[in-house]
Structures are given as structure tokens and as C-alpha cells.
PDB file of the backbone (N, CA, C, O) and the ligand in Angstrom, with CONECT records:
HET     ZN  A 101       1
ATOM      1  N   MET A   1     143.271 104.662  48.830  1.00  0.00           N
ATOM      2  CA  MET A   1     141.953 103.660  49.230  1.00  0.00           C
ATOM      3  C   MET A   1     141.646 102.731  48.036  1.00  0.00           C
ATOM      4  O   MET A   1     141.786 103.098  46.870  1.00  0.00           O
ATOM      5  N   THR A   2     141.255 101.607  48.372  1.00  0.00           N
ATOM      6  CA  THR A   2     140.941 100.609  47.387  1.00  0.00           C
ATOM      7  C   THR A   2     139.537 101.032  46.904  1.00  0.00           C
ATOM      8  O   THR A   2     138.775 101.720  47.584  1.00  0.00           O
ATOM      9  N   VAL A   3     139.241 100.523  45.575  1.00  0.00           N
ATOM     10  CA  VAL A   3     137.958 100.579  45.127  1.00  0.00           C
ATOM     11  C   VAL A   3     137.086  99.603  45.563  1.00  0.00           C
ATOM     12  O   VAL A   3     137.361  98.454  45.219  1.00  0.00           O
ATOM     13  N   ARG A   4     136.029  99.793  46.287  1.00  0.00           N
ATOM     14  CA  ARG A   4     135.174  98.723  46.880  1.00  0.00           C
ATOM     15  C   ARG A   4     134.075  98.443  45.819  1.00  0.00           C
ATOM     16  O   ARG A   4     133.883  99.230  44.892  1.00  0.00           O
ATOM     17  N   MET A   5     133.410  97.384  45.968  1.00  0.00           N
ATOM     18  CA  MET A   5     132.367  96.858  45.155  1.00  0.00           C
ATOM     19  C   MET A   5     131.340  98.045  45.069  1.00  0.00           C
ATOM     20  O   MET A   5     131.074  98.790  46.012  1.00  0.00           O
ATOM     21  N   ARG A   6     130.793  98.119  43.796  1.00  0.00           N
ATOM     22  CA  ARG A   6     129.684  99.164  43.648  1.00  0.00           C
ATOM     23  C   ARG A   6     128.562  98.916  44.573  1.00  0.00           C
ATOM     24  O   ARG A   6     128.079  97.796  44.742  1.00  0.00           O
ATOM     25  N   HIS A   7     128.113 100.114  45.236  1.00  0.00           N
ATOM     26  CA  HIS A   7     126.892 100.032  45.937  1.00  0.00           C
ATOM     27  C   HIS A   7     125.923 101.027  45.597  1.00  0.00           C
ATOM     28  O   HIS A   7     126.291 102.177  45.355  1.00  0.00           O
ATOM     29  N   THR A   8     124.623 100.667  45.554  1.00  0.00           N
ATOM     30  CA  THR A   8     123.561 101.588  45.078  1.00  0.00           C
ATOM     31  C   THR A   8     122.897 102.199  46.344  1.00  0.00           C
ATOM     32  O   THR A   8     123.298 101.896  47.468  1.00  0.00           O
ATOM     33  N   LYS A   9     121.943 103.005  46.150  1.00  0.00           N
ATOM     34  CA  LYS A   9     121.161 103.743  47.054  1.00  0.00           C
ATOM     35  C   LYS A   9     120.392 102.606  47.873  1.00  0.00           C
ATOM     36  O   LYS A   9     120.362 102.627  49.103  1.00  0.00           O
ATOM     37  N   SER A  10     119.771 101.612  47.111  1.00  0.00           N
ATOM     38  CA  SER A  10     119.098 100.548  47.676  1.00  0.00           C
ATOM     39  C   SER A  10     119.916  99.797  48.723  1.00  0.00           C
ATOM     40  O   SER A  10     119.496  99.564  49.856  1.00  0.00           O
ATOM     41  N   HIS A  11     121.126  99.431  48.259  1.00  0.00           N
ATOM     42  CA  HIS A  11     122.042  98.772  49.172  1.00  0.00           C
ATOM     43  C   HIS A  11     122.147  99.541  50.513  1.00  0.00           C
ATOM     44  O   HIS A  11     121.916  98.947  51.566  1.00  0.00           O
ATOM     45  N   THR A  12     122.481 100.817  50.497  1.00  0.00           N
ATOM     46  CA  THR A  12     122.720 101.718  51.520  1.00  0.00           C
ATOM     47  C   THR A  12     121.486 101.669  52.328  1.00  0.00           C
ATOM     48  O   THR A  12     121.533 101.370  53.521  1.00  0.00           O
ATOM     49  N   GLY A  13     120.427 101.941  51.747  1.00  0.00           N
ATOM     50  CA  GLY A  13     119.091 101.805  52.537  1.00  0.00           C
ATOM     51  C   GLY A  13     118.894 100.435  53.368  1.00  0.00           C
ATOM     52  O   GLY A  13     118.643 100.405  54.573  1.00  0.00           O
ATOM     53  N   ARG A  14     119.036  99.378  52.589  1.00  0.00           N
ATOM     54  CA  ARG A  14     118.865  98.156  53.287  1.00  0.00           C
ATOM     55  C   ARG A  14     119.813  97.888  54.572  1.00  0.00           C
ATOM     56  O   ARG A  14     119.479  97.290  55.595  1.00  0.00           O
ATOM     57  N   ARG A  15     121.011  98.439  54.298  1.00  0.00           N
ATOM     58  CA  ARG A  15     122.036  98.269  55.442  1.00  0.00           C
ATOM     59  C   ARG A  15     121.471  99.194  56.561  1.00  0.00           C
ATOM     60  O   ARG A  15     121.319  98.737  57.694  1.00  0.00           O
ATOM     61  N   ARG A  16     121.190 100.350  56.297  1.00  0.00           N
ATOM     62  CA  ARG A  16     120.548 101.397  57.364  1.00  0.00           C
ATOM     63  C   ARG A  16     119.289 101.094  58.002  1.00  0.00           C
ATOM     64  O   ARG A  16     118.929 101.652  59.038  1.00  0.00           O
ATOM     65  N   SER A  17     118.544 100.126  57.334  1.00  0.00           N
ATOM     66  CA  SER A  17     117.265  99.746  57.836  1.00  0.00           C
ATOM     67  C   SER A  17     117.467  99.154  59.271  1.00  0.00           C
ATOM     68  O   SER A  17     116.480  99.172  60.006  1.00  0.00           O
ATOM     69  N   HIS A  18     118.551  98.670  59.716  1.00  0.00           N
ATOM     70  CA  HIS A  18     118.964  98.112  61.005  1.00  0.00           C
ATOM     71  C   HIS A  18     119.517  98.980  61.930  1.00  0.00           C
ATOM     72  O   HIS A  18     119.929  98.560  63.011  1.00  0.00           O
ATOM     73  N   HIS A  19     119.573 100.224  61.597  1.00  0.00           N
ATOM     74  CA  HIS A  19     120.356 101.154  62.381  1.00  0.00           C
ATOM     75  C   HIS A  19     119.407 101.979  63.438  1.00  0.00           C
ATOM     76  O   HIS A  19     119.875 102.801  64.226  1.00  0.00           O
ATOM     77  N   SER A  20     118.108 101.675  63.358  1.00  0.00           N
ATOM     78  CA  SER A  20     117.226 102.492  64.349  1.00  0.00           C
ATOM     79  C   SER A  20     117.467 101.941  65.772  1.00  0.00           C
ATOM     80  O   SER A  20     117.783 100.765  65.953  1.00  0.00           O
ATOM     81  N   LEU A  21     117.318 102.775  66.712  1.00  0.00           N
ATOM     82  CA  LEU A  21     117.399 102.440  68.101  1.00  0.00           C
ATOM     83  C   LEU A  21     115.974 101.875  68.665  1.00  0.00           C
ATOM     84  O   LEU A  21     114.889 102.400  68.416  1.00  0.00           O
ATOM     85  N   LYS A  22     116.153 100.809  69.404  1.00  0.00           N
ATOM     86  CA  LYS A  22     114.854 100.256  70.123  1.00  0.00           C
ATOM     87  C   LYS A  22     114.692 100.898  71.526  1.00  0.00           C
ATOM     88  O   LYS A  22     115.646 101.098  72.278  1.00  0.00           O
ATOM     89  N   LYS A  23     113.488 101.186  71.794  1.00  0.00           N
ATOM     90  CA  LYS A  23     113.230 101.620  73.047  1.00  0.00           C
ATOM     91  C   LYS A  23     113.411 100.746  74.247  1.00  0.00           C
ATOM     92  O   LYS A  23     112.977  99.596  74.322  1.00  0.00           O
ATOM     93  N   ALA A  24     114.080 101.366  75.178  1.00  0.00           N
ATOM     94  CA  ALA A  24     114.533 100.362  76.360  1.00  0.00           C
ATOM     95  C   ALA A  24     113.323  99.878  77.139  1.00  0.00           C
ATOM     96  O   ALA A  24     112.384 100.645  77.355  1.00  0.00           O
ATOM     97  N   VAL A  25     113.326  98.748  77.524  1.00  0.00           N
ATOM     98  CA  VAL A  25     112.298  98.072  78.337  1.00  0.00           C
ATOM     99  C   VAL A  25     112.650  98.222  79.729  1.00  0.00           C
ATOM    100  O   VAL A  25     113.607  97.553  80.118  1.00  0.00           O
ATOM    101  N   LEU A  26     112.009  99.034  80.620  1.00  0.00           N
ATOM    102  CA  LEU A  26     112.437  99.242  82.029  1.00  0.00           C
ATOM    103  C   LEU A  26     111.377  98.488  82.941  1.00  0.00           C
ATOM    104  O   LEU A  26     110.180  98.400  82.666  1.00  0.00           O
ATOM    105  N   PRO A  27     111.943  98.001  83.977  1.00  0.00           N
ATOM    106  CA  PRO A  27     110.928  97.410  85.001  1.00  0.00           C
ATOM    107  C   PRO A  27     110.252  98.321  85.759  1.00  0.00           C
ATOM    108  O   PRO A  27     110.754  99.413  86.023  1.00  0.00           O
ATOM    109  N   LEU A  28     109.059  97.962  86.176  1.00  0.00           N
ATOM    110  CA  LEU A  28     108.197  98.931  86.982  1.00  0.00           C
ATOM    111  C   LEU A  28     108.491  98.810  88.557  1.00  0.00           C
ATOM    112  O   LEU A  28     108.759  97.730  89.082  1.00  0.00           O
ATOM    113  N   CYS A  29     108.418  99.957  89.220  1.00  0.00           N
ATOM    114  CA  CYS A  29     108.689  99.944  90.649  1.00  0.00           C
ATOM    115  C   CYS A  29     107.612  99.054  91.309  1.00  0.00           C
ATOM    116  O   CYS A  29     106.476  99.012  90.838  1.00  0.00           O
ATOM    117  N   ALA A  30     107.976  98.329  92.420  1.00  0.00           N
ATOM    118  CA  ALA A  30     106.970  97.534  93.045  1.00  0.00           C
ATOM    119  C   ALA A  30     106.132  98.281  93.779  1.00  0.00           C
ATOM    120  O   ALA A  30     104.964  97.910  93.898  1.00  0.00           O
ATOM    121  N   LYS A  31     106.617  99.544  94.439  1.00  0.00           N
ATOM    122  CA  LYS A  31     105.734 100.405  95.225  1.00  0.00           C
ATOM    123  C   LYS A  31     104.693 101.331  94.490  1.00  0.00           C
ATOM    124  O   LYS A  31     103.485 101.381  94.721  1.00  0.00           O
ATOM    125  N   CYS A  32     105.395 102.045  93.569  1.00  0.00           N
ATOM    126  CA  CYS A  32     104.547 103.099  92.876  1.00  0.00           C
ATOM    127  C   CYS A  32     104.227 102.762  91.457  1.00  0.00           C
ATOM    128  O   CYS A  32     103.445 103.474  90.827  1.00  0.00           O
ATOM    129  N   GLY A  33     104.822 101.657  90.892  1.00  0.00           N
ATOM    130  CA  GLY A  33     104.425 101.327  89.423  1.00  0.00           C
ATOM    131  C   GLY A  33     105.119 102.083  88.541  1.00  0.00           C
ATOM    132  O   GLY A  33     104.923 101.906  87.338  1.00  0.00           O
ATOM    133  N   GLU A  34     106.030 103.037  88.983  1.00  0.00           N
ATOM    134  CA  GLU A  34     106.562 103.970  87.799  1.00  0.00           C
ATOM    135  C   GLU A  34     107.747 103.224  87.214  1.00  0.00           C
ATOM    136  O   GLU A  34     108.356 102.370  87.857  1.00  0.00           O
ATOM    137  N   LYS A  35     108.056 103.580  85.957  1.00  0.00           N
ATOM    138  CA  LYS A  35     109.331 102.999  85.361  1.00  0.00           C
ATOM    139  C   LYS A  35     110.537 103.252  86.030  1.00  0.00           C
ATOM    140  O   LYS A  35     110.721 104.414  86.395  1.00  0.00           O
ATOM    141  N   LYS A  36     111.509 102.305  86.301  1.00  0.00           N
ATOM    142  CA  LYS A  36     112.829 102.575  87.045  1.00  0.00           C
ATOM    143  C   LYS A  36     113.832 101.858  86.361  1.00  0.00           C
ATOM    144  O   LYS A  36     113.517 100.989  85.548  1.00  0.00           O
ATOM    145  N   PHE A  37     115.117 102.158  86.628  1.00  0.00           N
ATOM    146  CA  PHE A  37     116.184 101.479  86.199  1.00  0.00           C
ATOM    147  C   PHE A  37     116.463 100.287  87.066  1.00  0.00           C
ATOM    148  O   PHE A  37     116.326 100.373  88.286  1.00  0.00           O
ATOM    149  N   PRO A  38     116.874  99.111  86.448  1.00  0.00           N
ATOM    150  CA  PRO A  38     117.069  97.979  87.257  1.00  0.00           C
ATOM    151  C   PRO A  38     118.157  98.105  88.300  1.00  0.00           C
ATOM    152  O   PRO A  38     119.100  98.818  87.958  1.00  0.00           O
ATOM    153  N   HIS A  39     118.216  97.588  89.436  1.00  0.00           N
ATOM    154  CA  HIS A  39     119.127  97.491  90.416  1.00  0.00           C
ATOM    155  C   HIS A  39     119.573  98.944  90.789  1.00  0.00           C
ATOM    156  O   HIS A  39     120.742  99.235  91.042  1.00  0.00           O
ATOM    157  N   ARG A  40     118.564  99.796  90.799  1.00  0.00           N
ATOM    158  CA  ARG A  40     118.693 101.352  91.359  1.00  0.00           C
ATOM    159  C   ARG A  40     117.456 101.727  92.281  1.00  0.00           C
ATOM    160  O   ARG A  40     116.391 101.110  92.279  1.00  0.00           O
ATOM    161  N   VAL A  41     117.699 102.627  92.924  1.00  0.00           N
ATOM    162  CA  VAL A  41     116.540 103.085  93.876  1.00  0.00           C
ATOM    163  C   VAL A  41     115.669 103.690  92.982  1.00  0.00           C
ATOM    164  O   VAL A  41     116.160 104.268  92.013  1.00  0.00           O
ATOM    165  N   CYS A  42     114.260 103.659  93.156  1.00  0.00           N
ATOM    166  CA  CYS A  42     113.257 104.302  92.434  1.00  0.00           C
ATOM    167  C   CYS A  42     113.378 105.752  92.630  1.00  0.00           C
ATOM    168  O   CYS A  42     113.448 106.166  93.787  1.00  0.00           O
ATOM    169  N   LYS A  43     113.417 106.688  91.513  1.00  0.00           N
ATOM    170  CA  LYS A  43     113.556 107.990  91.716  1.00  0.00           C
ATOM    171  C   LYS A  43     112.256 108.700  92.235  1.00  0.00           C
ATOM    172  O   LYS A  43     112.283 109.746  92.883  1.00  0.00           O
ATOM    173  N   ASN A  44     111.142 108.040  91.891  1.00  0.00           N
ATOM    174  CA  ASN A  44     109.825 108.578  92.138  1.00  0.00           C
ATOM    175  C   ASN A  44     109.306 108.605  93.651  1.00  0.00           C
ATOM    176  O   ASN A  44     108.722 109.547  94.187  1.00  0.00           O
ATOM    177  N   CYS A  45     109.676 107.243  94.292  1.00  0.00           N
ATOM    178  CA  CYS A  45     109.248 107.004  95.657  1.00  0.00           C
ATOM    179  C   CYS A  45     110.388 106.920  96.583  1.00  0.00           C
ATOM    180  O   CYS A  45     110.214 107.104  97.788  1.00  0.00           O
ATOM    181  N   GLY A  46     111.714 106.612  96.019  1.00  0.00           N
ATOM    182  CA  GLY A  46     112.838 106.416  96.876  1.00  0.00           C
ATOM    183  C   GLY A  46     112.916 104.977  97.604  1.00  0.00           C
ATOM    184  O   GLY A  46     113.425 104.865  98.719  1.00  0.00           O
ATOM    185  N   THR A  47     112.431 103.994  96.964  1.00  0.00           N
ATOM    186  CA  THR A  47     112.451 102.670  97.624  1.00  0.00           C
ATOM    187  C   THR A  47     113.402 101.765  96.845  1.00  0.00           C
ATOM    188  O   THR A  47     113.626 102.021  95.662  1.00  0.00           O
ATOM    189  N   TYR A  48     113.922 100.814  97.392  1.00  0.00           N
ATOM    190  CA  TYR A  48     114.664  99.725  96.839  1.00  0.00           C
ATOM    191  C   TYR A  48     114.485  98.474  97.604  1.00  0.00           C
ATOM    192  O   TYR A  48     114.785  98.414  98.797  1.00  0.00           O
ATOM    193  N   LYS A  49     113.967  97.399  96.894  1.00  0.00           N
ATOM    194  CA  LYS A  49     113.577  96.037  97.498  1.00  0.00           C
ATOM    195  C   LYS A  49     112.605  96.281  98.672  1.00  0.00           C
ATOM    196  O   LYS A  49     112.761  95.773  99.782  1.00  0.00           O
ATOM    197  N   LYS A  50     111.563  97.123  98.327  1.00  0.00           N
ATOM    198  CA  LYS A  50     110.596  97.362  99.346  1.00  0.00           C
ATOM    199  C   LYS A  50     110.803  98.019 100.504  1.00  0.00           C
ATOM    200  O   LYS A  50     109.947  98.038 101.389  1.00  0.00           O
ATOM    201  N   LYS A  51     112.071  98.675 100.615  1.00  0.00           N
ATOM    202  CA  LYS A  51     112.528  99.404 101.794  1.00  0.00           C
ATOM    203  C   LYS A  51     112.543 100.905 101.178  1.00  0.00           C
ATOM    204  O   LYS A  51     112.826 101.109  99.998  1.00  0.00           O
ATOM    205  N   SER A  52     112.249 101.816 101.988  1.00  0.00           N
ATOM    206  CA  SER A  52     112.370 103.196 101.616  1.00  0.00           C
ATOM    207  C   SER A  52     113.735 103.655 102.030  1.00  0.00           C
ATOM    208  O   SER A  52     114.158 103.563 103.182  1.00  0.00           O
ATOM    209  N   ILE A  53     114.409 104.164 100.999  1.00  0.00           N
ATOM    210  CA  ILE A  53     115.897 104.528 101.312  1.00  0.00           C
ATOM    211  C   ILE A  53     116.185 105.946 101.180  1.00  0.00           C
ATOM    212  O   ILE A  53     116.924 106.531 101.972  1.00  0.00           O
ATOM    213  N   LEU A  54     115.548 106.579 100.076  1.00  0.00           N
ATOM    214  CA  LEU A  54     115.738 108.022 100.035  1.00  0.00           C
ATOM    215  C   LEU A  54     114.367 108.708 100.597  1.00  0.00           C
ATOM    216  O   LEU A  54     113.246 108.201 100.650  1.00  0.00           O
ATOM    217  N   ASP A  55     114.761 109.925 100.973  1.00  0.00           N
ATOM    218  CA  ASP A  55     113.601 110.822 101.521  1.00  0.00           C
ATOM    219  C   ASP A  55     113.315 111.572 100.273  1.00  0.00           C
ATOM    220  O   ASP A  55     114.114 112.482 100.049  1.00  0.00           O
ATOM    221  N   VAL A  56     112.406 111.412  99.449  1.00  0.00           N
ATOM    222  CA  VAL A  56     111.991 111.982  98.177  1.00  0.00           C
ATOM    223  C   VAL A  56     111.465 113.314  98.437  1.00  0.00           C
ATOM    224  O   VAL A  56     111.682 114.231  97.645  1.00  0.00           O
ATOM    225  N   LEU A  57     110.750 113.482  99.561  1.00  0.00           N
ATOM    226  CA  LEU A  57     110.121 114.784  99.907  1.00  0.00           C
ATOM    227  C   LEU A  57     110.970 115.824 100.451  1.00  0.00           C
ATOM    228  O   LEU A  57     110.611 117.001 100.470  1.00  0.00           O
ATOM    229  N   LYS A  58     112.154 115.399 100.920  1.00  0.00           N
ATOM    230  CA  LYS A  58     113.108 116.371 101.586  1.00  0.00           C
ATOM    231  C   LYS A  58     113.553 117.636 100.896  1.00  0.00           C
ATOM    232  O   LYS A  58     113.712 118.694 101.504  1.00  0.00           O
ATOM    233  N   LYS A  59     113.768 117.469  99.460  1.00  0.00           N
ATOM    234  CA  LYS A  59     114.335 118.605  98.740  1.00  0.00           C
ATOM    235  C   LYS A  59     113.158 119.522  98.287  1.00  0.00           C
ATOM    236  O   LYS A  59     113.404 120.683  97.957  1.00  0.00           O
ATOM    237  N   LEU A  60     111.995 119.077  98.265  1.00  0.00           N
ATOM    238  CA  LEU A  60     110.818 119.718  97.637  1.00  0.00           C
ATOM    239  C   LEU A  60     110.437 120.902  98.537  1.00  0.00           C
ATOM    240  O   LEU A  60     110.758 120.985  99.723  1.00  0.00           O
ATOM    241  N   THR A  61     109.708 121.828  97.844  1.00  0.00           N
ATOM    242  CA  THR A  61     109.125 122.988  98.649  1.00  0.00           C
ATOM    243  C   THR A  61     107.746 122.461  99.207  1.00  0.00           C
ATOM    244  O   THR A  61     107.239 121.411  98.811  1.00  0.00           O
ATOM    245  N   LYS A  62     107.189 123.278 100.158  1.00  0.00           N
ATOM    246  CA  LYS A  62     106.061 122.868 100.841  1.00  0.00           C
ATOM    247  C   LYS A  62     104.912 122.431  99.745  1.00  0.00           C
ATOM    248  O   LYS A  62     104.373 121.326  99.813  1.00  0.00           O
ATOM    249  N   LYS A  63     104.623 123.283  98.847  1.00  0.00           N
ATOM    250  CA  LYS A  63     103.581 123.122  97.865  1.00  0.00           C
ATOM    251  C   LYS A  63     103.980 121.814  97.125  1.00  0.00           C
ATOM    252  O   LYS A  63     103.104 120.949  97.131  1.00  0.00           O
ATOM    253  N   GLU A  64     105.084 121.524  96.520  1.00  0.00           N
ATOM    254  CA  GLU A  64     105.400 120.419  95.732  1.00  0.00           C
ATOM    255  C   GLU A  64     105.418 119.092  96.604  1.00  0.00           C
ATOM    256  O   GLU A  64     105.218 117.981  96.113  1.00  0.00           O
ATOM    257  N   ARG A  65     105.671 119.314  97.906  1.00  0.00           N
ATOM    258  CA  ARG A  65     105.658 118.049  98.904  1.00  0.00           C
ATOM    259  C   ARG A  65     104.269 117.574  99.037  1.00  0.00           C
ATOM    260  O   ARG A  65     104.022 116.369  98.987  1.00  0.00           O
ATOM    261  N   LYS A  66     103.184 118.620  99.233  1.00  0.00           N
ATOM    262  CA  LYS A  66     101.835 118.135  99.455  1.00  0.00           C
ATOM    263  C   LYS A  66     101.338 117.392  98.169  1.00  0.00           C
ATOM    264  O   LYS A  66     100.592 116.417  98.259  1.00  0.00           O
ATOM    265  N   LYS A  67     101.783 117.893  96.950  1.00  0.00           N
ATOM    266  CA  LYS A  67     101.447 117.330  95.815  1.00  0.00           C
ATOM    267  C   LYS A  67     101.915 115.950  95.660  1.00  0.00           C
ATOM    268  O   LYS A  67     101.116 115.067  95.347  1.00  0.00           O
ATOM    269  N   LYS A  68     103.164 115.706  95.860  1.00  0.00           N
ATOM    270  CA  LYS A  68     103.794 114.485  95.699  1.00  0.00           C
ATOM    271  C   LYS A  68     103.159 113.484  96.730  1.00  0.00           C
ATOM    272  O   LYS A  68     102.716 112.390  96.379  1.00  0.00           O
ATOM    273  N   GLU A  69     103.146 113.901  97.926  1.00  0.00           N
ATOM    274  CA  GLU A  69     102.404 113.039  98.977  1.00  0.00           C
ATOM    275  C   GLU A  69     101.009 112.502  98.472  1.00  0.00           C
ATOM    276  O   GLU A  69     100.700 111.312  98.540  1.00  0.00           O
ATOM    277  N   LYS A  70     100.284 113.387  98.013  1.00  0.00           N
ATOM    278  CA  LYS A  70      98.966 112.969  97.358  1.00  0.00           C
ATOM    279  C   LYS A  70      99.146 111.865  96.327  1.00  0.00           C
ATOM    280  O   LYS A  70      98.571 110.778  96.373  1.00  0.00           O
ATOM    281  N   ASP A  71     100.032 112.269  95.363  1.00  0.00           N
ATOM    282  CA  ASP A  71     100.288 111.354  94.349  1.00  0.00           C
ATOM    283  C   ASP A  71     100.670 109.881  94.748  1.00  0.00           C
ATOM    284  O   ASP A  71     100.100 108.900  94.270  1.00  0.00           O
ATOM    285  N   LEU A  72     101.708 109.818  95.687  1.00  0.00           N
ATOM    286  CA  LEU A  72     102.124 108.708  96.117  1.00  0.00           C
ATOM    287  C   LEU A  72     101.010 107.817  96.753  1.00  0.00           C
ATOM    288  O   LEU A  72     100.885 106.630  96.453  1.00  0.00           O
ATOM    289  N   ALA A  73     100.225 108.449  97.632  1.00  0.00           N
ATOM    290  CA  ALA A  73      99.139 107.920  98.348  1.00  0.00           C
ATOM    291  C   ALA A  73      98.139 107.224  97.349  1.00  0.00           C
ATOM    292  O   ALA A  73      97.704 106.088  97.536  1.00  0.00           O
ATOM    293  N   GLU A  74      97.824 108.003  96.290  1.00  0.00           N
ATOM    294  CA  GLU A  74      96.822 107.607  95.331  1.00  0.00           C
ATOM    295  C   GLU A  74      97.324 106.308  94.598  1.00  0.00           C
ATOM    296  O   GLU A  74      96.608 105.340  94.343  1.00  0.00           O
ATOM    297  N   LYS A  75      98.673 106.432  94.295  1.00  0.00           N
ATOM    298  CA  LYS A  75      99.231 105.270  93.556  1.00  0.00           C
ATOM    299  C   LYS A  75      99.238 103.841  94.395  1.00  0.00           C
ATOM    300  O   LYS A  75      99.050 102.726  93.908  1.00  0.00           O
ATOM    301  N   GLU A  76      99.467 104.121  95.599  1.00  0.00           N
ATOM    302  CA  GLU A  76      99.427 102.937  96.619  1.00  0.00           C
ATOM    303  C   GLU A  76      97.985 102.318  96.688  1.00  0.00           C
ATOM    304  O   GLU A  76      97.764 101.110  96.767  1.00  0.00           O
ATOM    305  N   LYS A  77      96.958 103.390  96.646  1.00  0.00           N
ATOM    306  CA  LYS A  77      95.625 103.002  96.679  1.00  0.00           C
ATOM    307  C   LYS A  77      95.244 102.002  95.502  1.00  0.00           C
ATOM    308  O   LYS A  77      94.674 100.917  95.614  1.00  0.00           O
ATOM    309  N   GLU A  78      95.681 102.609  94.388  1.00  0.00           N
ATOM    310  CA  GLU A  78      95.434 101.993  93.066  1.00  0.00           C
ATOM    311  C   GLU A  78      96.042 100.636  93.095  1.00  0.00           C
ATOM    312  O   GLU A  78      95.380  99.685  92.680  1.00  0.00           O
ATOM    313  N   GLN A  79      97.275 100.465  93.561  1.00  0.00           N
ATOM    314  CA  GLN A  79      97.844  99.168  93.507  1.00  0.00           C
ATOM    315  C   GLN A  79      97.252  98.179  94.421  1.00  0.00           C
ATOM    316  O   GLN A  79      97.234  96.982  94.134  1.00  0.00           O
ATOM    317  N   THR A  80      96.758  98.660  95.537  1.00  0.00           N
ATOM    318  CA  THR A  80      96.025  97.696  96.533  1.00  0.00           C
ATOM    319  C   THR A  80      94.650  97.186  95.762  1.00  0.00           C
ATOM    320  O   THR A  80      94.220  96.033  95.806  1.00  0.00           O
ATOM    321  N   LYS A  81      94.079  98.248  95.074  1.00  0.00           N
ATOM    322  CA  LYS A  81      92.872  97.893  94.477  1.00  0.00           C
ATOM    323  C   LYS A  81      92.984  96.744  93.446  1.00  0.00           C
ATOM    324  O   LYS A  81      92.202  95.797  93.370  1.00  0.00           O
ATOM    325  N   GLY A  82      94.096  96.966  92.641  1.00  0.00           N
ATOM    326  CA  GLY A  82      94.402  95.911  91.513  1.00  0.00           C
ATOM    327  C   GLY A  82      94.706  94.506  92.264  1.00  0.00           C
ATOM    328  O   GLY A  82      94.225  93.496  91.750  1.00  0.00           O
ATOM    329  N   LYS A  83      95.343  94.400  93.249  1.00  0.00           N
ATOM    330  CA  LYS A  83      95.702  93.204  93.913  1.00  0.00           C
ATOM    331  C   LYS A  83      94.264  92.531  94.377  1.00  0.00           C
ATOM    332  O   LYS A  83      94.042  91.326  94.260  1.00  0.00           O
ATOM    333  N   GLU A  84      93.382  93.419  94.885  1.00  0.00           N
ATOM    334  CA  GLU A  84      92.028  92.888  95.386  1.00  0.00           C
ATOM    335  C   GLU A  84      91.321  92.325  94.240  1.00  0.00           C
ATOM    336  O   GLU A  84      90.775  91.223  94.284  1.00  0.00           O
ATOM    337  N   LEU A  85      91.332  93.070  93.234  1.00  0.00           N
ATOM    338  CA  LEU A  85      90.676  92.508  92.008  1.00  0.00           C
ATOM    339  C   LEU A  85      91.214  91.272  91.365  1.00  0.00           C
ATOM    340  O   LEU A  85      90.469  90.457  90.821  1.00  0.00           O
ATOM    341  N   SER A  86      92.363  91.152  91.421  1.00  0.00           N
ATOM    342  CA  SER A  86      92.911  89.995  90.922  1.00  0.00           C
ATOM    343  C   SER A  86      92.739  88.754  91.789  1.00  0.00           C
ATOM    344  O   SER A  86      92.689  87.620  91.312  1.00  0.00           O
ATOM    345  N   ALA A  87      92.654  89.018  93.037  1.00  0.00           N
ATOM    346  CA  ALA A  87      92.263  87.954  94.036  1.00  0.00           C
ATOM    347  C   ALA A  87      90.871  87.460  93.757  1.00  0.00           C
ATOM    348  O   ALA A  87      90.575  86.267  93.694  1.00  0.00           O
ATOM    349  N   GLU A  88      90.067  88.428  93.600  1.00  0.00           N
ATOM    350  CA  GLU A  88      88.571  88.138  93.367  1.00  0.00           C
ATOM    351  C   GLU A  88      88.490  87.274  91.912  1.00  0.00           C
ATOM    352  O   GLU A  88      87.831  86.239  91.812  1.00  0.00           O
ATOM    353  N   GLU A  89      89.134  87.764  90.993  1.00  0.00           N
ATOM    354  CA  GLU A  89      89.228  87.026  89.636  1.00  0.00           C
ATOM    355  C   GLU A  89      89.629  85.656  89.903  1.00  0.00           C
ATOM    356  O   GLU A  89      89.017  84.734  89.362  1.00  0.00           O
ATOM    357  N   LEU A  90      90.655  85.428  90.731  1.00  0.00           N
ATOM    358  CA  LEU A  90      91.105  84.109  90.906  1.00  0.00           C
ATOM    359  C   LEU A  90      90.185  83.205  91.531  1.00  0.00           C
ATOM    360  O   LEU A  90      90.080  82.041  91.143  1.00  0.00           O
ATOM    361  N   SER A  91      89.425  83.738  92.603  1.00  0.00           N
ATOM    362  CA  SER A  91      88.596  82.956  93.356  1.00  0.00           C
ATOM    363  C   SER A  91      87.346  82.511  92.367  1.00  0.00           C
ATOM    364  O   SER A  91      86.814  81.406  92.472  1.00  0.00           O
ATOM    365  N   LYS A  92      86.991  83.377  91.517  1.00  0.00           N
ATOM    366  CA  LYS A  92      85.847  83.167  90.508  1.00  0.00           C
ATOM    367  C   LYS A  92      86.261  81.852  89.657  1.00  0.00           C
ATOM    368  O   LYS A  92      85.438  81.012  89.293  1.00  0.00           O
ATOM    369  N   LYS A  93      87.439  81.798  89.430  1.00  0.00           N
ATOM    370  CA  LYS A  93      88.076  80.828  88.460  1.00  0.00           C
ATOM    371  C   LYS A  93      88.230  79.601  89.142  1.00  0.00           C
ATOM    372  O   LYS A  93      88.731  78.635  88.568  1.00  0.00           O
TER     373      LYS A  93
HETATM  374 ZN    ZN A 101     108.622 103.827  93.062  1.00  0.00          ZN2+
END
């Protein structure tokens, strides 16, 4: 091996300062507002392009299903509330 130029701990540290990974920025689902991968069906509610494609509740037990149905209904309510609020704010302005 060739003898490379002298490098110090400082040089090594400065080079490695760029090695950290950045957190991925994922888009939010239009229906449930959960983070999802782009161009893929939402794993939380099973929709893609505002159409329901997967039956998310099919594989769950009865207890889990009830809980999930409740969660999804709550999230939809929250989203409609948000839309109403934004519309009101716009009308004020
Ligand atoms: Zn979703």
C-alpha cells in the first residue's frame, strides 16, 4: 500500500461529520393523516388515491377490529373538523 498523506483525529472527525443519516420525510395519508410511503397503499386505513383498496379489518380479531374502527372514525372526524376550521378562517380573512 502507498503511504497516504498524514491525517489527524480532527481530519477524521470532520470527514465523519457528514456520515449521519437524515430522517426520511414521508407524506401523510389523505384519509387518516398517518405517515405513509409514497405511491403505496396506506397501511393504516388501506386507501390509495382516496379509494379503499385493502380491507384492513379483515385479519384482526374481534376486539382489535372494534378498536381500529373507533380509531379510524375518530381520525376522520378530526380531519373534517380541521377543514371546517380552515374554511372559517378563510372567510374571516
Ligand atoms: Zn390512511
